[in-house]
ZASELUM-437507 format. One record per residue: x, y, z of N, C-alpha, C, O, CB in turn; residue in one letter. Coordinates in steps of 0.001 Angstrom, whole numbers, padded with zeros to 6 digits, always signed. Glycine has a CB too. Layout:
N
XYZXYZXYZXYZXYZA/...
***
This chain:
142
+118770+076815+043152+118027+076139+042122+116647+075760+042664+116546+075208+043759+118792+074897+041623M/+115614+076041+041931+114251+075765+042384+113918+074296+042187+114170+073720+041129+113236+076646+041635A/+113344+073700+043232+112921+072303+043137+111538+072236+042523+110736+073160+042658+112931+071621+044525Q/+111273+071141+041851+109923+070958+041332+108991+070643+042502+109428+070201+043564+109881+069821+040257S/+107716+070877+042286+106722+070616+043327+106739+069139+043719+106643+068799+044898+105312+071029+042850L/+106861+068271+042725+106865+066832+043013+108049+066443+043893+107891+065649+044821+106900+066028+041708E/+109211+066979+043621+110388+066666+044428+110232+067181+045857+110621+066505+046809+111645+067263+043788A/+109666+068367+046005+109453+068916+047346+108444+068086+048119+108648+067808+049301+108982+070369+047263R/+107346+067683+047463+106334+066875+048143+106867+065481+048471+106560+064939+049532+105073+066764+047280L/+107651+064902+047585+108222+063574+047840+109100+063563+049083+109204+062535+049753+109032+063108+046638N/+109726+064674+049397+110579+064719+050585+109764+064618+051878+110308+064293+052933+111400+066007+050590S/+108466+064896+051793+107599+064800+052969+106861+063468+053060+106047+063277+053963+106596+065926+052955Y/+107133+062546+052140+106439+061261+052125+106541+060515+053459+105516+060027+053934+106994+060395+051017W/+107714+060397+054093+107777+059670+055366+106883+060281+056444+106239+059552+057198+109205+059629+055862P/+106840+061590+056521+106002+062257+057515+104527+062078+057181+103721+061814+058072+106350+063748+057600T/+104167+062218+055917+102771+062052+055507+102302+060622+055757+101174+060413+056204+102598+062415+054023A/+103146+059643+055476+102788+058252+055725+102584+058004+057218+101669+057279+057609+103868+057314+055173L/+103416+058590+058032+103275+058440+059482+101959+059042+059975+101247+058418+060763+104458+059102+060204T/+101640+060231+059522+100379+060872+059931+099192+060036+059469+098239+059846+060223+100276+062312+059356V/+099241+059539+058244+098181+058692+057703+098015+057439+058555+096900+057094+058944+098484+058310+056245F/+099118+056760+058843+099080+055521+059625+098549+055759+061028+097695+055010+061502+100467+054900+059700R/+099039+056783+061690+098619+057066+063065+097143+057454+063113+096415+056993+063992+099482+058187+063671V/+096697+058285+062194+095295+058714+062218+094346+057552+061949+093351+057392+062656+095062+059820+061190M/+094642+056735+060929+093765+055598+060654+093836+054563+061770+092833+053927+062092+094133+054953+059318F/+095008+054393+062356+095130+053476+063484+094313+053940+064678+093628+053136+065310+096585+053326+063883G/+094379+055230+064993+093611+055766+066120+092107+055694+065872+091342+055367+066779+094018+057208+066394L/+091685+055998+064654+090257+055901+064335+089758+054464+064482+088669+054225+065002+089991+056409+062908L/+090565+053518+064019+090184+052108+064115+090184+051653+065569+089303+050902+065990+091137+051231+063282F/+091168+052106+066332+091227+051797+067756+089986+052328+068474+089410+051634+069312+092503+052389+068382L/+089574+053549+068152+088369+054118+068768+087123+053324+068411+086241+053155+069253+088191+055568+068340C/+087034+052832+067179+085893+051987+066797+085855+050726+067653+084792+050324+068125+085969+051612+065298D/+087007+050108+067851+087070+048896+068667+086737+049160+070122+085980+048404+070732+088439+048276+068570G/+087296+050231+070690+087023+050553+072094+085564+050918+072309+085003+050631+073366+087915+051698+072559L/+084943+051545+071320+083520+051872+071435+082684+050609+071568+081702+050585+072310+083055+052686+070221S/+083068+049565+070854+082325+048309+070925+082572+047573+072244+081670+046935+072786+082704+047412+069753K/+083798+047667+072750+084164+046880+073934+083856+047573+075257+083347+046943+076184+085624+046552+073885L/+084163+048872+075351+084009+049552+076647+083173+050831+076564+083122+051609+077516+085372+049885+077212I/+082521+051040+075420+081660+052215+075214+082406+053538+075387+081844+054517+075877+080490+052169+076178A/+083667+053556+074982+084446+054794+075000+085259+054866+073727+085863+053855+073366+085367+054872+076251W/+085320+055939+073044+084819+057275+073330+083367+057497+072927+082808+058555+073216+085669+058274+072644P/+082752+056539+072277+081340+056671+071918+080571+055497+072506+081086+054379+072525+081155+056736+070370A/+079370+055717+072979+078593+054625+073587+078007+053685+072532+076878+053874+072079+077464+055198+074451P/+078774+052687+072151+078342+051708+071143+078700+050310+071629+079129+049462+070847+079001+051995+069751D/+078519+050074+072940+078965+048821+073530+078137+047653+072997+076927+047754+072795+078877+048887+075061V/+078828+046559+072783+078238+045325+072270+078275+044290+073391+079230+044250+074168+078997+044809+070990I/+077255+043464+073477+077212+042421+074504+078371+041447+074315+078751+041121+073190+075862+041667+074460A/+078922+040993+075429+080047+040058+075390+079640+038799+074630+078613+038184+074915+080520+039700+076824V/+080471+038435+073661+080238+037232+072898+079300+037389+071722+079081+036427+070985+079718+036206+073780G/+078736+038575+071519+077800+038768+070403+078550+038664+069082+079504+039398+068822+077079+040142+070512Q/+078092+037740+068264+078759+037478+066993+078190+038388+065917+076970+038540+065855+078608+035999+066586W/+078986+038985+065087+080442+039080+065044+080970+040375+065642+082183+040582+065690+080917+038953+063628P/+080067+041259+066103+080493+042597+066526+081489+042587+067684+082455+043350+067673+079293+043404+066919E/+081266+041738+068675+082155+041705+069834+083575+041320+069418+084546+041938+069855+081624+040719+070890Y/+083685+040313+068587+085001+039848+068144+085644+040852+067189+086864+041012+067175+084881+038474+067464Y/+084819+041523+066395+085334+042595+065547+085903+043724+066404+086903+044340+066036+084225+043131+064617A/+085270+043995+067543+085786+045013+068457+087185+044681+068953+088038+045562+069056+084851+045175+069637G/+087419+043420+069258+088757+043001+069692+089766+043128+068556+090885+043597+068766+088726+041554+070206W/+089374+042712+067358+090277+042837+066209+090603+044304+065962+091758+044651+065719+089651+042203+064942I/+089601+045159+066022+089817+046583+065776+090688+047215+066860+091525+048067+066563+088477+047312+065694E/+090501+046808+068098+091302+047367+069188+092764+046945+069070+093667+047771+069207+090737+046927+070544T/+092988+045681+068819+094364+045174+068744+095073+045691+067498+096180+046222+067589+094371+043639+068751I/+094440+045539+066332+095114+045988+065111+095228+047511+065065+096214+048036+064549+094364+045483+063874T/+094238+048226+065594+094327+049680+065652+095497+050141+066516+096189+051099+066174+093029+050262+066186G/+095712+049457+067631+096848+049788+068497+098174+049516+067796+099083+050345+067827+096775+048989+069804S/+098278+048349+067164+099523+047994+066476+099812+048939+065319+100957+049351+065128+099455+046557+065966L/+098798+049284+064552+098996+050194+063421+099377+051580+063916+100249+052222+063331+097727+050270+062553I/+098747+052047+064971+099090+053361+065526+100545+053405+065968+101245+054383+065704+098174+053702+066708T/+101000+052360+066633+102385+052308+067097+103367+052012+065972+104560+052295+066089+102525+051263+068178L/+102864+051445+064885+103756+051054+063804+104499+049773+064138+105655+049603+063750+104746+052165+063505G/+103846+048880+064849+104459+047615+065257+103738+046473+064546+102519+046340+064660+104401+047432+066812L/+104481+045657+063820+103899+044580+062999+102809+045159+062086+101735+044580+061928+103309+043443+063906F/+103115+046300+061502+102121+047072+060764+101535+046319+059583+100319+046321+059389+102730+048349+060284T/+102379+045680+058798+101870+045005+057598+100925+043868+057968+099880+043706+057338+103032+044467+056751R/+101271+043094+058961+100410+041986+059382+099104+042513+059983+098027+041997+059684+101143+041091+060403A/+099202+043530+060822+098001+044107+061432+097108+044737+060368+095886+044605+060427+098383+045157+062494A/+097709+045418+059401+096921+046030+058331+096259+044962+057464+095147+045167+056977+097807+046941+057465A/+096921+043834+057266+096336+042731+056505+095076+042207+057192+094042+042008+056554+097359+041594+056333F/+095180+041988+058504+094027+041495+059269+092911+042540+059278+091744+042202+059081+094443+041141+060720V/+093262+043800+059504+092262+044870+059563+091581+045074+058208+090366+045266+058150+092913+046180+060025A/+092343+045033+057135+091769+045176+055798+090824+044023+055498+089746+044228+054942+092877+045245+054736S/+091220+042826+055860+090361+041664+055667+089084+041756+056472+088007+041414+055983+091099+040409+056034G/+089203+042220+057708+088000+042369+058536+087029+043357+057906+085821+043120+057894+088373+042829+059955E/+087544+044453+057388+086672+045451+056787+086062+044949+055476+084926+045298+055155+087444+046742+056544M/+086790+044147+054724+086221+043555+053508+085076+042608+053871+084017+042632+053244+087312+042800+052702A/+085301+041777+054886+084242+040866+055337+083049+041665+055856+081903+041312+055579+084772+039910+056439V/+083301+042719+056594+082208+043552+057109+081394+044140+055967+080164+044167+056024+082758+044680+057999A/+082077+044609+054932+081340+045189+053809+080475+044135+053118+079293+044360+052859+082313+045817+052799Y/+081076+042991+052826+080341+041980+052062+079227+041311+052868+078233+040869+052291+081299+040927+051563F/+079376+041230+054175+078337+040562+054969+077280+041517+055514+076104+041158+055588+078971+039827+056115T/+077682+042730+055898+076741+043643+056546+076181+044711+055613+075052+045161+055806+077409+044309+057707A/+076942+045120+054616+076514+046252+053788+076046+045851+052399+075040+046374+051920+077634+047232+053661H/+076737+044951+051750+076392+044562+050384+074962+044046+050236+074332+044323+049216+077345+043511+049908L/+074420+043306+051213+073022+042865+051065+072011+044012+050951+070878+043793+050525+072647+041999+052235P/+072410+045226+051328+071504+046377+051274+071725+047220+050023+071175+048317+049920+071684+047242+052513H/+072505+046739+049088+072784+047456+047848+074264+047442+047556+075081+047240+048454+072275+048892+047923G/+074614+047659+046292+076017+047564+045884+076840+048783+046274+077981+048647+046716+076100+047365+044400F/+076273+049971+046113+077053+051183+046274+077187+051574+047747+076188+051651+048463+076420+052316+045485F/+078426+051823+048202+078636+052183+049604+077878+053433+050039+077496+053547+051203+080094+052384+049853P/+077660+054357+049132+076934+055584+049493+075482+055298+049855+074869+056052+050611+076988+056589+048343A/+074932+054216+049320+073536+053914+049603+073336+052803+050636+072232+052641+051154+072851+053535+048337S/+074386+052039+050941+074217+050935+051897+074919+051164+053227+074948+050266+054068+074724+049661+051291N/+075487+052351+053435+076146+052673+054700+077523+052049+054855+078054+051998+055964+075289+052238+055831G/+078106+051577+053767+079389+050885+053855+080607+051732+053553+081702+051190+053398+079380+049745+052945G/+080454+053045+053463+081602+053899+053139+082757+053760+054126+083900+053631+053687+081165+055338+053089E/+082513+053781+055451+083651+053609+056366+084356+052269+056186+085583+052208+056253+083183+053741+057802P/+083614+051210+055961+084238+049894+055781+085120+049881+054542+086219+049328+054576+083167+048797+055678A/+084660+050475+053457+085452+050508+052224+086690+051378+052407+087778+051006+051967+084604+051030+051048V/+086533+052532+053051+087689+053410+053267+088733+052749+054153+089923+052793+053840+087245+054731+053890M/+088312+052142+055246+089264+051425+056097+089941+050300+055328+091158+050132+055415+088558+050862+057338Y/+089169+049535+054580+089721+048410+053840+090847+048862+052922+091919+048257+052915+088629+047718+053031C/+090619+049912+052153+091632+050354+051202+092760+051146+051862+093886+051134+051365+090988+051191+050126F/+092487+051823+052952+093562+052502+053689+094531+051471+054262+095747+051650+054196+092979+053389+054827A/+093989+050394+054821+094860+049361+055373+095542+048561+054270+096651+048064+054464+094065+048429+056278F/+094891+048433+053116+095526+047785+051975+096754+048587+051542+097781+048004+051195+094526+047640+050800L/+096660+049905+051560+097813+050749+051250+098944+050495+052242+100104+050381+051845+097415+052235+051265L/+098611+050407+053530+099651+050183+054539+100313+048820+054400+101478+048665+054768+099065+050319+055927L/+099593+047825+053874+100209+046517+053643+101386+046678+052685+102439+046075+052888+099172+045502+053075I/+101211+047486+051644+102249+047635+050634+103243+048752+050948+104422+048634+050616+101616+047890+049302F/+102787+049825+051577+103678+050951+051878+104485+050710+053147+105577+051258+053295+102873+052239+052016A/+103966+049904+054060+104641+049684+055333+104355+050812+056307+103544+051698+056040+106141+049543+055122G/+105030+050760+057427+104779+051724+058495+105536+053026+058317+105143+054049+058878+105138+051123+059815A/+106602+053009+057554+107425+054199+057392+108546+054245+058414+108622+053398+059304+106572+055446+057502G/+109415+055237+058283+110588+055306+059157+110289+055737+060590+111097+055499+061488+111579+056244+058571P/+109148+056364+060810+108803+056832+062152+107843+055851+062819+106735+056220+063206+108177+058245+062094Y/+108268+054623+062947+107443+053567+063517+108336+052599+064274+109549+052556+064064+106636+052830+062417A/+107728+051834+065146+108510+050829+065881+109045+049752+064953+110090+049166+065237+107661+050188+066977L/+108358+049476+063853+108848+048494+062886+110225+048874+062350+111055+048001+062099+107861+048353+061730D/+110469+050160+062176+111745+050615+061636+112890+050348+062602+114051+050299+062194+111679+052095+061310A/+112573+050177+063869+113613+049972+064885+113675+048540+065388+114546+048197+066187+113383+050898+066050H/+112756+047704+064925+112705+046323+065412+113973+045547+065105+114386+044715+065912+111522+045607+064810R/+114597+045789+063976+115803+045037+063619+116966+045379+064550+117931+044619+064640+116196+045322+062162S/+116882+046491+065229+117950+046892+066154+117738+046382+067570+118622+046510+068418+118064+048393+066181R/+116566+045801+067831+116309+045285+069166+117231+044111+069437+117506+043321+068533+114831+044868+069325W/+117720+043981+070683+118623+042863+070974+117900+041528+070835+116743+041369+071224+119209+042999+072388P/+118621+040596+070274+118070+039255+070100+118265+038475+071387+119302+038588+072041+118736+038522+068902K/+117261+037681+071749+117383+036826+072926+118171+035593+072547+117932+034984+071504+115992+036441+073496R/+119075+035243+073367+119863+034047+073113+119666+033073+074243+119443+033454+075392+121348+034384+072942R/+119749+031853+073904+119612+030820+074894+120849+030848+075805+121961+030557+075364+119430+029433+074222N/+120646+031188+077029+121782+031348+077949+122015+030096+078800+122872+030096+079684+121549+032554+078863R/+121276+029063+078540+121494+027824+079278+122732+027128+078723+122845+026888+077520+120246+026893+079193L/+123627+026820+079598+124834+026120+079156+124826+024720+079737+124410+024497+080874+126121+026887+079579R/+125271+023833+078971+125285+022442+079413+126650+021988+079749+126839+020836+080140+124712+021549+078379R/
***
């Protein structure tokens, strides 16, 4: 029996979500590392420079967590918020439309991470296995 195209594509949703999450996480991680250590692109920011230096730390940490699929929803929430703030503070003053104010990456990251807040990390992530991790118990006996 022939499957419909929609049914066939739906069966690949977990894999597609994983590729989406990993790619956006790695891109965000690279943006953060570029600001902090000038790798892979030389875009280093002076230590303590507001807000770029701190944005670099947020991007590095949340990009790593999203790539691994660990605490994905929380990390995506923080990353999406950071990109919304970046758009409204750095790009919007130069015009409304992202195509004319250089804010396209900020808008794309913001909405990509917004999707991950609601879709989650998917089955191929550390989040999917977190419930199976052994719980620590207080071993002190009185």
